[in-house]
C-alpha positions as CSV (number, residue, x, y, z in Angstrom):
1,M,-5.2,11.1,16.1
2,S,-5.9,9.7,12.5
3,Y,-3.2,10.6,9.8
4,R,-4.1,11.3,6.3
5,P,-2.3,9.2,3.4
6,A,-0.6,10.8,0.5
7,L,1.2,9.1,-2.4
8,I,4.8,10.7,-4.1
9,G,7.5,9.7,-6.2
10,R,6.8,6.4,-8.1
11,A,3.7,5.5,-5.4
12,P,0.7,7.2,-7.7
13,V,1.7,5.1,-10.6
14,Q,2.2,1.8,-8.8
15,F,-1.3,2.6,-7.0
16,S,-3.1,2.6,-9.8
17,D,-1.3,-0.4,-11.6
18,L,-3.1,-2.4,-8.5
19,M,-6.5,-1.0,-9.0
20,G,-7.2,-3.4,-11.6
21,D,-7.3,-6.4,-9.0
22,K,-9.9,-6.0,-6.4
23,A,-8.3,-8.3,-3.7
24,I,-4.9,-6.4,-4.3
25,Y,-6.8,-3.0,-4.4
26,D,-9.0,-3.6,-1.1
27,A,-5.9,-5.3,1.0
28,L,-3.8,-2.1,0.0
29,M,-7.0,0.1,1.1
30,E,-7.3,-2.2,4.5
31,R,-4.0,-1.8,5.6
32,I,-3.8,2.1,4.5
33,I,-6.7,2.3,6.5
34,Q,-4.9,0.7,9.8
35,L,-1.8,2.8,9.7
36,A,-4.0,5.9,9.7
37,D,-4.8,5.1,12.8
38,A,-1.9,3.4,14.2
39,P,1.1,4.3,11.5
40,W,4.1,2.9,14.0
41,D,2.5,-0.5,13.5
42,A,4.9,-0.8,10.9
43,W,8.6,-2.3,10.6
44,P,11.2,0.8,10.7
45,V,13.4,0.6,7.5
46,Y,16.5,1.7,9.8
47,P,16.9,-0.9,12.5
48,D,19.0,0.7,14.1
49,G,17.1,3.4,15.2
50,D,18.0,6.3,12.9
51,E,15.5,7.9,10.7
52,P,12.6,6.0,12.7
53,E,9.5,7.6,10.8
54,F,10.5,5.8,7.8
55,R,8.5,2.4,7.9
56,E,7.7,-0.4,5.9
57,T,4.7,-2.7,6.7
58,Q,3.2,-5.8,4.1
59,F,-0.1,-6.1,2.9
60,A,-2.2,-9.2,1.6
61,E,0.9,-11.9,1.1
62,H,3.1,-10.4,-1.2
63,G,2.8,-6.4,-1.1
64,L,5.3,-4.3,0.7
65,L,4.1,-0.5,1.2
66,S,6.9,1.7,2.2
67,F,6.0,5.5,4.3
68,R,7.3,7.9,6.2
69,V,5.3,9.6,9.2
70,D,5.2,13.2,9.2
71,E,4.1,13.8,13.1
72,S,3.9,17.4,12.7
73,A,1.3,17.4,9.9
74,E,-0.4,14.1,10.9
75,I,0.4,12.2,7.3
76,L,1.7,9.0,6.3
77,I,3.6,10.1,2.8
78,I,3.8,6.8,1.0
79,F,6.5,6.7,-1.7
80,N,6.7,2.9,-2.7
81,I,4.0,-0.1,-3.4
82,L,5.4,-3.4,-4.4
83,W,3.5,-6.3,-5.6
84,T,5.8,-9.5,-6.3
85,G,2.4,-11.6,-6.6
């Protein structure tokens, strides 16, 4: 099963801000493509087990991607993209 990524909230603006740097954009896209096939290969936002569908993962050296896995719709709902580099 492959999940479809979707950007919501601030993520579309954050995504467009990163498009100007090819290396960062490529790292972000590579990680999103990996997550499309393995969405659970990311840290749970709530480590105590509450709401396991909320996940975070690193991309490149200084990026953090936050998303929710919607299993029924097979969508990765990306709601935050943080770049601290």
